[in-house]
N, C-alpha and C positions, 0 to 999 in steps of 0.2 A: 412540682413539689415546692419550689421556692415561693410560688404564689400562695400556696396553702400555709406555709410557715408565716408569711407576712400577714395573711388574713387573721391567723390565730393570734399573732402578736398584737394586732390592732384591737381584736376583741378583748384581750387581756387588759390593754391600756384603758379601754372604755369602762371596765369594771373597777378600776383602781380607786375612784372616788368613793365607791360603796364599801370599800374594804379597809378603811382607815384604822379601825380598831383591831383588825386581824394581825396575826404574826407578821412582822415586816418581811420575813424570809418568804412567806407564802401568802401574799395579799389577795391572790386569786383562788383561794382554797375552794370555795363553793363550785366554781367552774372546773377547777382541776379535779375535784372529786367526781363530778359528773362524767368527765372524759375518762378518768381512771376506772370508774365502775363499768362503763361501756367496754373499754379496752380489756378489762379483766374478764368480763363475760365472754367476749370473743376469744380470748386466750383459753379460757376453760373449755370452750366448745370445740376449738379447732387446734390452736397451736400447741397447747400442753399435751393433749392426746397424741398428736402427731409426733411431738418430741419424744414422748414415752415409747411409742412404736419404734422410732429411730434408735433410741437408746437400747431397747430390749432385743431388737432383731438385726441390728446392723453390726457386722463383725468389727471388733476393736481396731483392727489395722485400717479399715476404711474410715472409721470415725476419726482416728488420729491423722490420717492422710488429709481429710477435709479440713480439720482444724488447722493443720500446718499450712495448707494451701491458702486459707483465708488470712491467717496470721502473716504469711508472706506477702500477700497483696497489701496488707496494712503497713508494711515496712516503708512503702513509698511516702505515705502520709507522715509517718514518724520521722523520716529523714528530713523532709521539707521543714517540719516544725522544729526539729532540733537545730537546724541552721538559723531559723527565725528567732530561736531562743538563745542563740550564741553558744551552742554546744557543738563545735566543729568536730571534736574528737569522737563523740558519740555518733554524730552523723556519718563520719567515715566508717566507724565500726559497723553500723547498721546498714550502710550501703554495701559493705563487704558481705554481711549476713545475707542480704537480698541477692547478691551476685552468686554466692555459694549455693544457697538453697534453690535458686531459679535454674541453675545449671546442673551441678552435681546432684542436687536434691530433686531433679526432674520436675521443674516448675513449682517447687515448694511443697510437694507432697511428703518429702522427707526433710526433717529439720536437722540437716548435717551440721549447720553452724553452731547449734547449741551443744552438740556432742563434742565439738573441738574447742569449746570454751567461750564462744561469743554469745553473751547474755542478751536476751530479747528485752526490748524497751517498748513503751507505748506512749506516743505523743499525738495530740490532735490540735487543731486551731483554737478550740476553746481553751485548752491549757495554755497555749501560747499567749492568748489575750490576757489570761490570768497572770502569767509571768510578766507581761508588760504593764501590769497594774490595773487592768480593767476589772471593776467589781463584778461579781457573778450576777447581780441583779436578782429579780424575783424568780422563785421556783415555778416551773410550768410543766404540766404533763401533756405531751403532744401525741395526738393519734399516729399510730404506726412508728413512732419513735420511742416513746416512753418518757421517763423522767428527764428533765433538762432544766436549763436556766436561760434567761434572756441572753446572756453572754454566749452560752454554748450554741444557741440557735443560729447565731451568726456564722459559726464555724462548721455546722453540720453539712451544708451543701458542699463546701470545699472538701471536707473529709470523705464524704460519699463519692465524690468525683475522682479523687486521686487514689483512694484505696478500694474502689469498687470494681465493677466489670465494664468500665467505660471503653476499654479497648476491644471488647467483643462486638462485632458488627451485626451478627445474626440475632434478631430480637428474641426468637424462641430460646436460643442458647443463653442469652443474657437473663431472661426471666427464670430459666432453670437454675442458673448459678445464684441468682439473687434469692430464690426460694430456699436453696440449700443453705445459703449463708444464714437466713433467718432461723431455720430449723436447727442448724448446728449451734447457733448462739443460744437458742431457747433450751436445747438439751443441756448445755453447760450450766444453765441457771436452775435446773431442777433440784440439785442438791442443796442450793442456797435457800430454797423455799422452806426447808425444815427448820431454818433459823428464825423464821418470821414469828413474832409474838405480838400480842396486843392488836392495835388497830393496824390493819394491813397498809392502808394509805400512808399513815404516819411513818411506819417502819421503812417502807420503800423510799419515801422522801428523805428521811434522816440518813439512811444508808447511802443514798446517792449523793447528798450534799457533803457528807463526811468523806466519801471516797474521792469526790472531785477536789476538795481541799487537799487531801492527801497526795493526789496526783500532781496538782499545780505546784505544790511545795516539795515535790520529789521525795515524799515520805518524811519530811522533816516536821512532823506534827506529832504531838503527844495525844493519843486517843486509845483508851482501853478497849473500846468496842472494836476498832479497826485492828488493834494488835491481836485480838482473839479470833476475829472472823474474816480478815481480809482475804485469806486464801480461798475460802468458800464463796465469798460474795463477789470478788472482783477479778478472779482469774479469767 
């Protein structure tokens, strides 16, 4: 996967000189649109229908349990990046969240920590780089990843490793959990699709870029769009 990301980044850089007149935020728009359209077609053919079946026929308690399970795995990534961002109190709090949900919550399938007042947070290495002052760089749409930036591409492999199923040794089990993670995430995005207006590519790009700025600055940005729609788009 790292090789694929590096190859895609190299291709993006080769196209930079031909994109001088384009939006500085999206200098690779032509290539991005091609990748977006292919990914969108695959999504319409497989992921979206599968996510709808999952939404319509899976009991709510199972869906909630899967969501809680994958959120709990992500706590590891969050805690590491809170420490890197100089937030030791939040890191301690979310470490306790992980401990509570991993034990009393039976491996994270029950979110006991939220019920007793420990709010969930979400941090990744891309956000950490932003906190450190690294510019986001150009917008890129990556196969099997979706919207991203050059800065976020650097952090994706690390976040995948520490918040994924790396501890599972059996390959079949690892593939199953990875597939469930993808479908569960896609199902949560179904409601947000009702908000898309105008050009689909531009909407996804703008929503992603605004959401990342919102996350890097811990919500300390004034944005009418995010204020109205952040619960639907970014939960």
